[in-house]
N, C-alpha and C positions, 0 to 999 in steps of 0.2 A: 412315217410308221416304222414301229420298232419290229426288230426280227430277232426270234430265238433259235437255238439250235438244241434239240434234246434228244439225248440216247435212250432206246426204249419207248420210244413214244407211241407204239401202236396199241399198248394193251396196259392193264393195270394202273398203277400211279402214274407212270410215264403219259400213257393214252388219257388220263384225267388231267395231266397238266398241258398236253396237247390241246385238248378241246378248250380248258380255260382259258389260255392265252389267245387262241384261235377267237372265242366269244368277245374277248376283251379288245379285239382289234389288231392283235399282234399278227405279224408274218410270222408262221411257224415251219421250220423244218425239222424233222424228225428222223431219226436213224432206226432201222429195224434189221432184223436178221431173216425172218422168215415168211412174214405176210405183213404188206401195208394195210392196216384194217381202216384208218381214218382217212378221209379225203376231204378237200374242201376248197373253195376260192383261194384262200390265204394259207393252204397247207400244201407241203411238199415232202414226200416221204422219200428218203435216201437209204438204199440196202448198204449196210454196213456193220461188220463184226467189232464191236467195240474193244474186244478183248486182242485184238490186233492193231498195234499202234500205226503200222504202216496204211491199213485199211482207214483209220480215224484220219490221219493225215490227208489221205486221198480224198476221203468224203469232205472234209471241211475246205480243201482246196478247190474241189468241184464246185460248192456252194459259192465261195468267194471268187471264183475265177470269172464270172460272168456266165458260165454255161447255164447255171441255174438262176443267178440273180437278177435276170430280165424281168421277173415277175415279184420276185420276194426282196428285193434290196440286200445290202450288207448286213452281215450278222452284226446285231449291237449287244447280243447277251448270249450267254452259253449256260446249258444247264446240265449237270452231271457229266460233263467231260472236261473238266479243269484239270482233275487229276490225271486223266489218260493222256491229254495234250502235253502235260508238264514232264510226264515219265517219256511219252514217245519222243519229244523234241531233242 
C-alpha cells in the first residue's frame, strides 16, 4: 500500500487531497498547524508548522523513524513538501 505525506492536509485543497488519497486506499499522513480535522483508519495527522524547516525535518523523521510507521508504512510520495525539504536540507 502506498503512503503519502501532505502539508496543510486538514482543510481546503489539502483536506480534499487527504480525503481523495484516503478513499483511493492510500495511507495518508498530513501535517497541520492548528487543528487536526480529518481522521480515519488510514489517516495520521502530525502537528507541524511547514514554515519552520526544522519542524518539517522532525515531522518527516518522526513518521519515518518507526514511531508512526507501525500502522502506515514508509512514505512513498510527498505532496507540497518537496521545496521545503530541499531548502531545509
